[in-house]
N, C-alpha and C positions, 0 to 999 in steps of 0.2 A: 560518639553519633557522628554523620558524616551532616556535608552542611546543609545540603538539602533537606535532610530531615527536619533541622532545625528554623530551614526558612518556610517549609512546609508548618511548623509547628506555631512559629510567626505569623503567618496567614492567613490559618486557620480558627486563631486566638479570638478573633473579631468574632465568630463566627456562632465559637465553641463557650463564648466565657457568659455563663447561664448563670442569675439569680438563683441561691441556693435556700432562699426563705423558705421552701415547701419541703414536705418529706421527701417526696418523690423528684422533684424540680424535675417538673415532665413537660415541658413545652421548651426548650433549647431553639426549635423554628422558630419560637415570636424573635430571636433577637437579626432574621436574617431572612432576605429570601429565597427558599427552598427552590423556587425553579428554576435560579443562577445555580446551583450548584452542584446538578448531579448533571451535567451536562460533558463530561467527558474522565478519562483514566486521573488526569491529573488534579479534578476536582475531588476524585474519589482518594488519589492519595492525599489529598490535604486535609479533608475527613477523615478519611483513618487515622492521621496524627493528630487531631483535635481528640480523637478518642484514646488514643495513646495517652495523652497529655492533661486529659480533663482529668481535676481534683475529684475524686470521689471522697475522701470520707472527712470529717470534718474537723479532726483534732489534727496538726502541723501539716499544714498546705506549701508541700516541697516538689511541687511542680511535676507530680507523676500520681495518674490516676488510681491504674490497675493495682500498684504494687507499691505504697509508700513507703520511703524510707525509715521514716517516724512511727510507721505499727511493727517495723520488720524490727528492730534495736526495743523499744518500749515495753514488746508484749511480755517479754521476760522478766516486765516488773510486776505481775498480775501471779507472776510463778513463783515458787521457791527458788528461784536464779538470783535475783534481783531486787531493791529495791528504790521505789521513785520516791527522794526523798521530797518534793514538792506537792504539794496538794491542790495545788493551781494548772500543775501538768493535766491533773485527773487520772493515773494510772493506780494512785496510792489508796483508795480507796477501793479499788477492785482486788487488790494483793493483798489487802488486810481483811477483808469479808465484810466490810462498811458500806459497800458502795447501797445503794438504794436509787428508783426512777426520776429520783428530780436532784441528782449529786452527779460528780465526774461530766468534767470536761473532751472526755475522751470517749465520744460516739464514734461506732463504727456502725450505725444503723441510718446510712444514707444511698440513698438511689439516683443519686447522680450520672455516676458512672454507667450505670444500668440502663438510666435513662438517655445516655449516649447510644450507648450500645441499641437498645430498641430503634432510636431514632433512625442512628445506619443502617440498621438489616431491614427498614423498614422503605429505604432507598435507592440503596442501591442496586437493585432490581433493574429498572429502568436506567442506568448509565449503559452509554453505547462504549466496550471494552472487551479486549480480549478475556473469554470466559472462561481461561485458566489464571489470570491473573486474578478476576473479580471474585473468582472461587476461593482462593488461598487468602482475601482478603475478609471474603464473609468467614470461614476459617479462625481468624484472625481476633477476628470480633466476637466470635463468640466464642472464643478460649475467654478473653477478658470476661466477658459477661459470667461465664462460669465460674472462673474466680470468684468473681465478688461474688455470688451468691457462696461460694462455696467458705469464705470467712464469715461470711454475716450468718449462715446457717448453722455454724461451729460456735458462733460467739453467741447469738438467738437462739437459736432452735430453730422453730416454727417461723418464715417470715411467707411475708407476701411474694408470691412467684408470680410476678408482672415479665411479659414477653413479649410488649406491643405498645404502642403507643398509649398513654391515657388523656384523658378529658380532665377537666379540672373537677371536675361529678368523682367523676372515678378516680382520682389521686385519693380522695377523701372517705371514699365507702371500700377501701383496699382490706379483705381480709387474712389472715396467717394462712399461707397454706402447711403441710405437716412434713417435718423437716424429712422425712422417708420419700416426701414427692419432689420434693426440692433435689434432693441426692441421686434421686432418678433421673431428673432432668441435667444435672449436671454429669452426670457420665453421659448420658445421649449425644448431650449438646462436645464432651471430649472426643466421643468415639467418631460423630460424625466431621470436625473438624480434622481429627487427625489426618483424614481419609487425604484433604486436599491441601494440607501443611507441608511446604518444604523439609526436606528432610536435614536439609545443613543450611544457614545463614552467614557468611560469610563477609557480608558488607558492615558491618559495626556499628549499625540503627537499634538493636535490640531487639526488633520483634518476632513474634511464636513462630516456632516450628516446632513441624513433628513432636518431636523430642518433649517439651516443653506439654502438650495435650497428652501424650501416653506417662509424662511424669506423675502431673496431677491427678489424671484419672489413677496413678497407683497407687499415689497419697489418699485419696477419695476414700478407694478400697481396703487400704490397711484400717482408716480410721473403723471405716463399716464392716471389718470382720470377713471382707467378702476375698479370701485369701489366696484361693486356685485364682481368682482372674486377676488380682496384685501381679501375683508372680507372673502369670503370662506376657501382663502390659513392663513389670520390670526385666523379663526377657528381652521385648522389645528393643525397649532404649539401649539396652547393653548393644543391642546388633547397629547404632546407629552411629560408635563409631566415639563415641565422650571417655575419656580417662581423665585419673586425677591428677590434678595441677602437682608437680613436684614439691613446690614447698606450700605446709601448713597456713604459716603468718603472712607470705606474700602473698596468699593465694588471696588476700585483703586490701590488696593496694593498688595503687594506679598502674605498676608495671605489671598486674598481668591481667590488666581487660583487654586489651588484642588479642580477640578469639583465642581466648579460654577456652582450652577442651574439658573442662569440668561442670563449665555454667551452662545452664540446659536452660534455665529463663532468669534474667535480673531486670531491676527496675535503675534503669537508666538518667544520667543526668549529665552534665555540660558544665564549666563553672560560668559559663557568659554564655547567655542572661542569666541573672538571678534568679528569673522567676521559674527557670530551667536546672536550677542547678542542686545538689545534696544539701539541704541545712542542718541536718541532725547532727552531723559527724561533730561539732562544738557541744554536744549537751555531753559528750562521755569524757574529755578530758578534766582536770584538776585546774587548781585557777593558776596555778604555776604554769600550765601552757592553754592558758587562752580559752577555759571549758567552763563548764557550769556543773561538773557532777552530778547531772540528775540522775543518771544511772548508776544504785550501785552496789556492786555483786556482791554476795552471803557468801559464808560460811560455809555453807550446807552445800554450794555448788563448787568453793574452795577444794572442800574433802571425797568431793564423790571424783574427782583424779588420783588413778593409781599412780603406783610410785613406778619407776623405771623398767621394772624386772616384773609388769604387769601385776602386782598383785593390790586389793585394797590397801589401805591404811588403816583400818582395823585389822590387819592379819597381822600374828607377829615375828612371821617370818619376811614380813616386806622391806623391814631396815628404816621404815619411817620415826622419823624421829620431832616429837611433838614440840623442842625446842627449837628446833631448824626446820619448821617445817614446810621449805618451798624448796628445798634442795631434793636432788635424787626425784623429783616430778615427771610426768607424761609432759614434754614439751607445751603441750597444748594448754599447760596451764599459764605457761607463764607470755604463751601468744597469743593469750586471749583476756585476758586477768595481770594489770600493775598491782603489785602488794607491795607492802611493806620493806625499804634496802632493794628493793629491785631497780634496776638502770632505764636509763631511758634518753633519746636525744629530742633538746628541746630544738625548735625551728632556727636554723642557722648555725648549730648548735656541732661542735666536733670534738667535741671530749662530754661524756657520757653524766648525768646526774643521778643523783639514787630519790626516790622517792618518798617521801616522810610525811606520813600523816599525822606524825602521835607526838611533836615536838611543838608545845604551843608558839615558837617565836617562825614556825615552815610556813610559808606562805600556802602551804598544804592542808596545814591542821585540819583535825576530822571534829573539830566542835565548833571550829571558829565564827559559821553562818556565814562563809566567804566564798560560795561556790564551790566548796568541799566537799570527799564524799565521806557521811556519818560512819560510813563501815569499813573506811579505813583502804577501802579496794575498790579502782576503777577498772573501767571496760577499757583495754587496749587493744583491742579486734582489730578495728576496724581504722585505729592510728597509731600504730604501732610506729610509725614511722613519720614525727609531725613535720617534717621537709620536706614532705609529699605536697603539702597544702600552702598557700598564698592568702587562701582564708577558708577556716573548719564549720562556717555556716555560708560558706558559699563554694561549695567543690564539687568538682567532675567525678567523684567516686560513683560507679556503680555499686547496688547493694543486689548479692546474689537471694533470689527469691528459691529455686531451685539448683540443686548440684547434682554433679553423678553419685556423690556421697552420699546422698540420701538415698538414691538408687539401690545402691549395694546392699545398703542398713535395711531398706525397706525390705529386698528381694528376703534376706536372710530372717526378715523378725516373720514376714509371713511365713517362711518354713517350719519356723519353730515354732509358729502358731496350729500349724496343719500337722503339724509333728513328725514333719520330713527334715531331720537332722539329718544331714548328707554329708562331704565333703565340698559343693558348693556353700554349703553355709557358712562354713571356715575358711573359706577363700575367699569369700564378700567381706566379711567382717575383717579379715588379716589385711588386705587390700589396705581398707582405710587406716590401719591402726599402724603398721609399717611405714605411709608415708608421713604420717604423724611424728616417726622416730622410735614407736612403740613396738614388742617384742609382740610375735604372735599368738595366738588366744591358746591357752592350757589344757589341751584337749582331754587330759587326763582329771582336771577339774571340771571345766566346760564338758558335759557330759550329757545331758539331758535338758527335758523343757524346762524344767526349771532353774536348772543353774545358768544354762544360756540363755533364756529368759531377763534373769536380772541381768548377766552379761549387755545385752543387747539395749538395754532400756536405761545401763548407765554409758555406755558406749554414745547415744544418740543426744543425751544431756550433754557432756562433754563438747563433741565435734560439732555443734549445734547452737551452742551457748550464745545469746544474744544476736541469733538468727529466727526468732518469732513462733519457733517450733515446743518450745516445751510446757506452756499450757494447754497446748492439743494437745499433750501426750499426759499428763496429770488427768483429762480431760476421758480420755479414751479409757486407760487403766483405771481408771476409778480410785488416786491413791491419794485425792485430794485430801481427808483426813490425817492421812500420816505424815503428810509433809507440806500441808498449809495450816496447820493449826498449831497454835504457842511464838513463843518467843520467836524472835529471828534474828540472827547477833553476826558481826562482820570480826576483822581482824583480833588479836588480842594486844594490850595493850605492853608498851617496850621503848626501846630508842632504835634510832638508825644510826649507826657511822657515817658523817656525810665522804667521808673520803675514801671507803671501804663497801659502806652498804651493810654490815654487818647489820644484820636484826638481832637486839637484847632485845628475848620478852621479862616484862617486869610487872606481869598483872593481868586480869581478867578479861573475857573478848566484851567485846563493844555489845551493846544492845541499841538495837533499832526502837524495834514492836512487838508486840504482841500481836497476834493474827488469830483469827475465828476466820472455819470454814463447818457450813453447810450443803448440805444436798442442792440448796438453788443457788450456790457459789459455783457449779459448774458452766452454767447460761450466764448471761449479765441480763439488768433490766430493760426492758424494752423503756427507750426515754420516757419520762412523764409528757413532754412535749410534743410525741407524735401523736401518743392516744389521746393528746388532746382535741389534734387536729382531727385524727382519725375513730372518730368512736366506734369503729368495727374492729381494731386492735385490740386484742387481748393484753394482759401482762402474764411476765413469765410466773410460777409458783411460788411461793414464798416471799415474791415483793409486792 
């Protein structure tokens, strides 16, 4: 971010620091004099910064409201990709199916960011400023509000659709709006925003562009089965000049942040001041690397990565060796997950160490209970080079929210679901695969809707691991009973040669927990605390 954006955040912090004691936190204007704020374009710019910076959800206050880094990575723990080993962090119960309305600190049912958006939209009209700039700001805030409603409606289904400032009495009498109506609102807002947003933004401030509005609209349309409009919006984004970043592994590093052509929308951070830094990176590495191992990849995800010849590991012709399981695999596996025997560079080191979660004397021993991964796997995606960071808990690493790779795979999936299997489907998928170092799709094998559907679903899983999308895919594909029931496992027991990294398997897979999944688990329970405040709210079925 540029200095002027940070200064705006600091200037607005007094104005937009509102108490979260109530479900909708609906009166931020009480903290300041409203009449003194909307007198110039600079005031509007400061207010806009407050909207971007306002923390919206209740877990992991990392200083970014509309797209928290915490949620981007932790959401995979409520899927078959990962396990959250610390119950107090709130995501474990969602993942294993035991969550109830009174448990879990990881609540996304929070209207703080929406209240800020509504306040901004209610007041910006009276500000004397350039009309085009004003329309652009309005469009940005409409996007942020639409994104908040997208996330809440995906997780909770029906939610109160609040589009104006509420009185305290109104705030405790809100009823849930049917999800279909919320989605209709989201799509309408994004369509309107796209017309007033800039096509590009090279300022480095991370503000929303036309591409972000169209891309989120395409995501919502894919999720709701509106495939024709989804393809139309994907095609519109494709004309805006985005492209894939050359290196998959470096895509998630600090070195890629300046005008990255793949990033359509991202959560923006700065290393200082700490309240605006990315505080989530430290939860991923293991103990010896200065982390907590909060998010533990599962064997099912590891097994989803193909071999280098483009075959699944269950294919006898793939060359997969279960006794040397990480060799000859899709390069995205090594870029995403640190597995037993994998090399890594500690901060300040010049020679690699080899990750060893299996030796009881290792600082990363899986059963030590000391910030080590019980699955034997660690998320590497955002911390592939630990030397990039002075402090893993106060970094300036931006977190991708929407990337061009998603547009390519969304376009392909929508066409597959339409039954429109043409060369563009393969072209979309092959762009993503080739960037990763994988061969193009075998069109003799993947030549029908059924086979291409299995391919695109696997491709999404490995491409977007730990980017917060897997649970939504499970939800919309209705595959929860198949992938979220039963025991979940990690790596197999064995030894790691400290000199060479050679991993020798000697035992069974590490078992983490046994999960249960019922139809109710496609949605999260409305927190009981919110129902206690607002008697008009109803609970989701099964809770």
